[in-house]
C-alpha positions in Angstrom: -29.5 14.8 -0.5 -26.9 11.9 -1.1 -27.8 9.9 -3.4 -29.4 12.5 -5.7 -27.9 13.2 -9.1 -26.3 16.2 -8.6 -24.4 14.2 -5.9 -23.5 11.5 -8.1 -20.4 11.3 -10.3 -19.4 9.3 -13.4 -16.5 6.4 -12.5 -13.6 7.6 -14.6 -12.5 4.1 -14.8 -14.0 0.6 -16.2 -16.9 -0.3 -18.2 -19.1 0.8 -15.6 -21.5 2.8 -16.8 -23.1 3.6 -13.9 -23.2 6.8 -11.7 -21.1 6.6 -8.1 -22.1 8.5 -4.7 -19.1 10.8 -3.7 -18.2 8.5 -1.1 -17.9 5.4 -3.9 -15.4 7.5 -5.6 -13.4 8.5 -2.6 -13.2 4.8 -1.7 -12.2 3.9 -4.7 -9.7 6.5 -4.7 -8.5 5.5 -1.6 -7.6 2.1 -3.2 -5.7 3.7 -6.1 -3.2 5.3 -3.8 -3.3 2.2 -1.1 -2.1 0.2 -4.3 0.5 2.9 -5.5 2.2 3.3 -1.8 2.1 -0.8 -1.4 4.4 -1.0 -4.7 6.6 1.9 -3.7 7.0 -0.3 -0.3 7.7 -3.1 -1.8 9.9 -1.2 -3.9 12.2 0.0 -1.2 12.0 -3.1 0.9 13.7 -5.1 -1.8 16.6 -2.5 -2.2 17.0 -2.2 1.4 17.1 -6.0 1.6 19.2 -6.3 -1.4 21.5 -4.0 -0.2 21.7 -5.2 3.5 21.4 -1.7 4.9 19.9 -2.8 7.5 22.3 -5.6 8.6 25.6 -2.7 8.5 23.3 -0.1 9.5 21.4 -1.3 12.5 22.6 -4.3 12.9 19.4 -6.7 11.8 18.0 -8.4 9.4 15.5 -6.2 7.1 12.5 -8.1 8.3 13.1 -7.6 12.1 14.3 -4.2 11.8 11.2 -3.2 9.7 9.6 -4.7 12.9 10.7 -2.7 15.5 10.8 0.6 13.9 7.1 0.3 12.3 6.0 -1.7 15.5 4.6 -4.7 12.9 4.3 -8.1 14.0 7.2 -10.3 13.0 5.4 -12.1 10.8 3.8 -9.6 9.1 7.2 -7.5 8.9 8.8 -11.1 7.6 6.3 -11.4 4.7 6.5 -8.3 3.4 10.1 -8.2 3.3 9.9 -12.0 1.7 6.9 -10.6 -0.9 8.9 -7.6 -2.0 11.8 -9.9 -2.9 10.3 -12.0 -4.9 
């Protein structure tokens, strides 16, 4: 049964000495992966925006290109680009 000692694992980071259920450990790993993906997306968006790649190749500013190709709301795409270029 979940929650039994053999189903629990010790966290690999932090000072928390308690044991974690596998689902909690998986959530921690998902968050770590998502943070790495978010950081890489920011790097790529900054490079693309600074170089003006979407302006010359597609005739669109970076936020509008991102919104179109990724099916994002315009405001979300603008926010992602703005944060990436800080």
